VEXVEXMI-419559 format. One record per residue: residue number from 1; x, y, z of N, C-alpha, C, O in turn. Coordinates in nm, 3 decimals. Example, Ala and Ser with C-alpha at 12.3 -4.5 7.8 and 13.67 -1.06 7.14 Angstrom:
<nodes>
NODE num     n_x     n_y     n_z    ca_x    ca_y    ca_z     c_x     c_y     c_z     o_x     o_y     o_z
NODE   1   1.319  -0.569   0.780   1.230  -0.450   0.780   1.320  -0.330   0.780   1.424  -0.332   0.846
NODE   2   1.285  -0.225   0.708   1.367  -0.106   0.714   1.290   0.003   0.787   1.341   0.114   0.804
</nodes>
This chain:
<nodes>
NODE num     n_x     n_y     n_z    ca_x    ca_y    ca_z     c_x     c_y     c_z     o_x     o_y     o_z
NODE   1   0.096  -0.089  -0.038  -0.003  -0.008   0.047   0.063   0.132  -0.023   0.148   0.086  -0.099
NODE   2   0.065   0.235  -0.032   0.171   0.346  -0.178   0.122   0.487   0.033   0.006   0.493   0.074
NODE   3   0.241   0.566   0.111   0.175   0.601   0.137   0.097   0.693   0.136   0.040   0.680   0.028
NODE   4   0.056   0.779   0.187  -0.029   0.842   0.253  -0.067   0.976   0.097  -0.141   1.002   0.001
NODE   5   0.068   1.024   0.188   0.123   1.129   0.052   0.149   1.119  -0.058   0.105   1.196  -0.143
NODE   6   0.241   1.005  -0.086   0.277   0.967  -0.190   0.124   0.936  -0.274   0.096   0.935  -0.394
NODE   7   0.076   0.922  -0.201  -0.134   0.927  -0.323  -0.159   0.990  -0.371  -0.182   0.971  -0.490
NODE   8  -0.179   1.167  -0.284  -0.119   1.339  -0.295  -0.128   1.310  -0.426  -0.217   1.306  -0.511
NODE   9   0.036   1.285  -0.417   0.148   1.369  -0.537   0.093   1.265  -0.608   0.045   1.332  -0.699
NODE  10   0.060   1.133  -0.640   0.033   1.066  -0.757  -0.036   1.132  -0.807  -0.032   1.176  -0.923
NODE  11  -0.138   1.156  -0.694  -0.329   1.187  -0.800  -0.318   1.362  -0.856  -0.413   1.416  -0.912
NODE  12  -0.176   1.440  -0.826  -0.250   1.553  -0.848  -0.103   1.565  -0.941  -0.044   1.671  -0.919
NODE  13  -0.067   1.518  -0.992   0.060   1.461  -1.070  -0.035   1.484  -1.276  -0.014   1.554  -1.374
NODE  14  -0.102   1.409  -1.249  -0.196   1.422  -1.360  -0.306   1.565  -1.334  -0.364   1.613  -1.236
NODE  15  -0.291   1.604  -1.504  -0.376   1.722  -1.546  -0.434   1.721  -1.564  -0.463   1.832  -1.608
NODE  16  -0.545   1.628  -1.570  -0.669   1.601  -1.555  -0.742   1.586  -1.433  -0.841   1.647  -1.390
NODE  17  -0.647   1.455  -1.368  -0.722   1.527  -1.177  -0.743   1.628  -1.142  -0.827   1.684  -1.072
NODE  18  -0.622   1.662  -1.219  -0.582   1.852  -1.129  -0.724   1.975  -1.162  -0.768   2.077  -1.111
NODE  19  -0.755   1.882  -1.287  -0.812   1.977  -1.325  -0.960   1.959  -1.270  -1.048   2.033  -1.225
NODE  20  -0.944   1.821  -1.295  -1.137   1.764  -1.201  -1.120   1.827  -1.028  -1.207   1.882  -0.960
NODE  21  -0.990   1.799  -0.993  -1.022   1.899  -0.859  -1.073   2.022  -0.891  -1.187   2.060  -0.864
NODE  22  -0.990   2.083  -0.947  -0.975   2.255  -0.884  -1.122   2.254  -0.898  -1.198   2.258  -0.800
NODE  23  -1.171   2.245  -1.048  -1.337   2.204  -1.007  -1.435   2.218  -0.930  -1.531   2.291  -0.906
NODE  24  -1.377   2.111  -0.894  -1.419   2.034  -0.779  -1.435   2.153  -0.663  -1.536   2.156  -0.593
NODE  25  -1.349   2.231  -0.651  -1.322   2.343  -0.588  -1.313   2.450  -0.562  -1.278   2.505  -0.458
NODE  26  -1.356   2.502  -0.686  -1.389   2.625  -0.774  -1.601   2.634  -0.775  -1.670   2.728  -0.734
NODE  27  -1.641   2.528  -0.823  -1.769   2.545  -0.808  -1.847   2.449  -0.791  -1.928   2.425  -0.881
NODE  28  -1.847   2.389  -0.705  -1.875   2.272  -0.573  -1.879   2.141  -0.550  -1.797   2.050  -0.539
NODE  29  -2.031   2.157  -0.545  -2.036   1.956  -0.561  -2.076   1.913  -0.689  -2.158   2.002  -0.712
NODE  30  -2.078   1.821  -0.817  -2.045   1.780  -0.895  -2.083   1.655  -0.922  -2.049   1.564  -0.847
NODE  31  -2.196   1.620  -1.087  -2.177   1.585  -1.044  -2.135   1.406  -1.187  -2.221   1.421  -1.274
NODE  32  -2.060   1.292  -1.220  -2.020   1.251  -1.329  -2.045   1.332  -1.471  -1.951   1.371  -1.540
NODE  33  -2.150   1.348  -1.497  -2.219   1.348  -1.593  -2.205   1.539  -1.574  -2.199   1.589  -1.686
NODE  34  -2.201   1.618  -1.491  -2.156   1.732  -1.492  -1.979   1.743  -1.573  -1.934   1.811  -1.665
NODE  35  -1.925   1.648  -1.488  -1.777   1.693  -1.490  -1.700   1.673  -1.686  -1.627   1.742  -1.757
NODE  36  -1.784   1.520  -1.704  -1.774   1.481  -1.799  -1.769   1.608  -1.892  -1.665   1.659  -1.932
NODE  37  -1.870   1.642  -1.915  -1.912   1.747  -1.994  -1.832   1.825  -2.043  -1.833   1.861  -2.161
NODE  38  -1.727   1.873  -1.927  -1.612   1.960  -1.970  -1.426   1.870  -2.001  -1.337   1.915  -2.072
NODE  39  -1.424   1.744  -1.921  -1.315   1.702  -1.924  -1.213   1.680  -2.058  -1.093   1.651  -2.058
NODE  40  -1.268   1.696  -2.125  -1.206   1.634  -2.266  -1.204   1.500  -2.229  -1.093   1.451  -2.246
NODE  41  -1.260   1.447  -2.199  -1.240   1.312  -2.182  -1.344   1.254  -2.182  -1.436   1.336  -2.177
NODE  42  -1.415   1.053  -2.189  -1.441   1.031  -2.208  -1.552   1.007  -2.006  -1.507   1.098  -1.937
NODE  43  -1.634   0.945  -1.942  -1.682   0.971  -1.882  -1.630   0.826  -1.801  -1.649   0.831  -1.679
NODE  44  -1.568   0.701  -1.851  -1.474   0.604  -1.833  -1.393   0.690  -1.790  -1.381   0.631  -1.682
NODE  45  -1.330   0.773  -1.778  -1.190   0.817  -1.787  -1.246   0.908  -1.652  -1.192   0.913  -1.541
NODE  46  -1.359   0.969  -1.692  -1.318   1.060  -1.563  -1.399   1.015  -1.423  -1.443   1.091  -1.338
NODE  47  -1.406   0.844  -1.426  -1.481   0.811  -1.314  -1.294   0.736  -1.266  -1.215   0.734  -1.171
NODE  48  -1.304   0.694  -1.380  -1.084   0.692  -1.333  -1.030   0.778  -1.201  -1.000   0.758  -1.083
NODE  49  -1.038   0.871  -1.282  -1.010   0.990  -1.290  -0.995   1.015  -1.120  -0.891   1.036  -1.057
NODE  50  -1.163   1.001  -1.061  -1.265   1.029  -0.985  -1.197   0.954  -0.854  -1.189   1.007  -0.743
NODE  51  -1.145   0.807  -0.890  -1.157   0.743  -0.777  -1.026   0.734  -0.706  -0.996   0.703  -0.590
NODE  52  -0.934   0.784  -0.852  -0.817   0.836  -0.793  -0.813   0.966  -0.703  -0.852   1.055  -0.778
NODE  53  -0.807   0.978  -0.676  -0.879   1.148  -0.702  -0.992   1.094  -0.498  -1.041   1.176  -0.419
NODE  54  -0.990   0.960  -0.487  -1.147   0.928  -0.378  -0.993   0.887  -0.332  -0.911   0.968  -0.289
NODE  55  -0.973   0.773  -0.345  -0.813   0.693  -0.312  -0.715   0.794  -0.205  -0.692   0.780  -0.085
NODE  56  -0.671   0.891  -0.296  -0.528   0.972  -0.209  -0.667   1.093  -0.099  -0.620   1.193  -0.044
NODE  57  -0.781   1.072  -0.089  -0.854   1.141   0.013  -0.874   1.279  -0.012  -0.880   1.366   0.075
NODE  58  -0.887   1.299  -0.168  -0.944   1.416  -0.152  -1.047   1.444  -0.297  -1.041   1.486  -0.413
NODE  59  -1.115   1.405  -0.225  -1.296   1.426  -0.247  -1.343   1.287  -0.210  -1.299   1.177  -0.177
NODE  60  -1.494   1.374  -0.242  -1.551   1.247  -0.158  -1.662   1.246  -0.241  -1.686   1.344  -0.312
NODE  61  -1.755   1.114  -0.239  -1.931   1.099  -0.300  -1.985   1.104  -0.209  -1.935   1.135  -0.101
NODE  62  -2.152   1.062  -0.239  -2.265   1.080  -0.225  -2.399   1.013  -0.333  -2.436   1.073  -0.434
NODE  63  -2.446   0.907  -0.297  -2.496   0.923  -0.376  -2.612   0.958  -0.348  -2.650   0.922  -0.236
NODE  64  -2.750   1.073  -0.470  -2.857   1.078  -0.442  -2.963   1.009  -0.629  -2.963   1.064  -0.740
NODE  65  -3.005   0.929  -0.601  -3.093   0.825  -0.693  -3.009   0.752  -0.748  -2.937   0.678  -0.683
NODE  66  -3.005   0.761  -0.874  -2.888   0.736  -0.963  -2.841   0.846  -1.012  -2.902   0.904  -1.102
NODE  67  -2.757   0.880  -0.975  -2.630   1.034  -0.983  -2.521   0.967  -0.814  -2.534   0.911  -0.706
NODE  68  -2.437   1.017  -0.890  -2.344   0.952  -0.797  -2.271   1.136  -0.758  -2.221   1.157  -0.868
NODE  69  -2.244   1.255  -0.680  -2.230   1.343  -0.634  -2.103   1.390  -0.572  -2.065   1.363  -0.459
NODE  70  -2.052   1.453  -0.649  -1.871   1.448  -0.607  -1.829   1.619  -0.562  -1.846   1.727  -0.618
NODE  71  -1.771   1.577  -0.439  -1.720   1.740  -0.392  -1.564   1.752  -0.348  -1.478   1.668  -0.320
NODE  72  -1.567   1.838  -0.353  -1.364   1.821  -0.298  -1.353   1.861  -0.171  -1.413   1.947  -0.106
NODE  73  -1.229   1.753  -0.133  -1.185   1.768   0.013  -1.057   1.867   0.054  -0.954   1.827   0.108
NODE  74  -1.087   2.010   0.014  -0.954   2.099   0.049  -0.866   2.031   0.156  -0.744   2.024   0.140
NODE  75  -0.935   1.975   0.274  -0.824   1.991   0.432  -0.719   1.937   0.407  -0.613   1.973   0.458
NODE  76  -0.737   1.767   0.262  -0.642   1.703   0.238  -0.560   1.748   0.189  -0.467   1.678   0.229
NODE  77  -0.521   1.815   0.130  -0.419   1.915   0.071  -0.291   1.909   0.185  -0.181   1.856   0.171
NODE  78  -0.356   1.999   0.326  -0.285   2.004   0.414  -0.137   1.951   0.460  -0.059   2.003   0.539
NODE  79  -0.122   1.826   0.381  -0.005   1.794   0.342   0.096   1.829   0.267   0.216   1.799   0.267
NODE  80   0.036   1.890   0.211   0.133   1.926   0.075   0.165   2.051   0.074   0.257   2.098   0.009
NODE  81   0.070   2.126   0.165   0.071   2.311   0.243   0.243   2.270   0.307   0.347   2.329   0.280
NODE  82   0.221   2.129   0.412   0.289   2.092   0.445   0.465   2.119   0.376   0.560   2.196   0.363
NODE  83   0.416   1.999   0.353   0.614   1.968   0.268   0.592   2.097   0.180   0.710   2.131   0.171
NODE  84   0.506   2.214   0.091   0.623   2.281   0.004   0.669   2.408   0.113   0.739   2.508   0.097
NODE  85   0.600   2.359   0.222   0.634   2.540   0.298   0.766   2.469   0.436   0.844   2.538   0.501
NODE  86   0.755   2.374   0.440   0.979   2.285   0.443   1.017   2.325   0.355   1.043   2.445   0.366
NODE  87   1.045   2.269   0.228   1.131   2.281   0.146   1.133   2.427   0.113   1.248   2.455   0.080
NODE  88   1.055   2.531   0.108   1.031   2.627   0.096   1.164   2.682   0.225   1.265   2.740   0.187
NODE  89   1.139   2.650   0.370   1.226   2.686   0.469   1.401   2.667   0.391   1.488   2.752   0.380
NODE  90   1.402   2.495   0.338   1.508   2.438   0.394   1.542   2.558   0.278   1.602   2.650   0.335
NODE  91   1.521   2.588   0.122   1.602   2.636   0.030   1.616   2.791   0.008   1.676   2.853  -0.079
NODE  92   1.507   2.854   0.167   1.613   2.983   0.161   1.726   2.957   0.226   1.831   3.002   0.182
NODE  93   1.724   2.886   0.332   1.815   2.884   0.448   1.983   2.847   0.311   2.102   2.876   0.326
NODE  94   1.927   2.789   0.218   2.028   2.739   0.098   2.055   2.879   0.045   2.168   2.926   0.049
NODE  95   1.981   2.926   0.011   1.996   3.086  -0.053   2.078   3.176   0.063   2.171   3.254   0.047
NODE  96   2.018   3.143   0.169   2.087   3.238   0.282   2.273   3.275   0.270   2.342   3.367   0.227
NODE  97   2.303   3.094   0.358   2.398   3.069   0.289   2.489   3.049   0.221   2.602   3.050   0.271
NODE  98   2.473   3.026   0.100   2.480   3.065  -0.030   2.564   3.225  -0.080   2.670   3.247  -0.138
NODE  99   2.493   3.285  -0.043   2.469   3.489  -0.049   2.541   3.475   0.092   2.574   3.589   0.125
NODE 100   2.574   3.400   0.173   2.732   3.455   0.300   2.887   3.396   0.253   3.006   3.423   0.268
NODE 101   2.807   3.307   0.193   2.995   3.282   0.101   2.962   3.424  -0.012   3.005   3.537   0.012
NODE 102   2.887   3.391  -0.123   2.936   3.451  -0.165   3.007   3.638  -0.095   3.107   3.704  -0.123
NODE 103   2.916   3.655  -0.024   2.946   3.809   0.004   3.079   3.840   0.084   3.120   3.951   0.116
NODE 104   3.166   3.659   0.122   3.228   3.626   0.213   3.351   3.679   0.073   3.432   3.768   0.048
NODE 105   3.313   3.595   0.032   3.397   3.620  -0.082   3.495   3.637  -0.105   3.611   3.598  -0.098
NODE 106   3.358   3.785  -0.170   3.414   3.941  -0.254   3.492   3.988  -0.129   3.556   4.085  -0.169
NODE 107   3.518   3.969  -0.004   3.584   4.033   0.062   3.754   4.033   0.044   3.824   4.104   0.116
</nodes>
């Protein structure tokens, strides 16, 4: 089984999945049919992408009659925000060290 963070990164690595997730974030809950109409891929492909997003915890679904409605779980992005924050801090410190080194070399 993949680590949860790996699932999150893999799910968002695909541009179609990112677009579906972004649309759910922007426009709110959608049916598979509504998502398919604007996804540029077939309904089975959209369903497969939604399944991967669901496994990563990025979307949730609810049944309403014969329709399945999906909505974004924005809180699932927290590990991504944490990781990018750590990486930002890491690289900022490295650039500061490089700047200090270059300043010492100029003296």
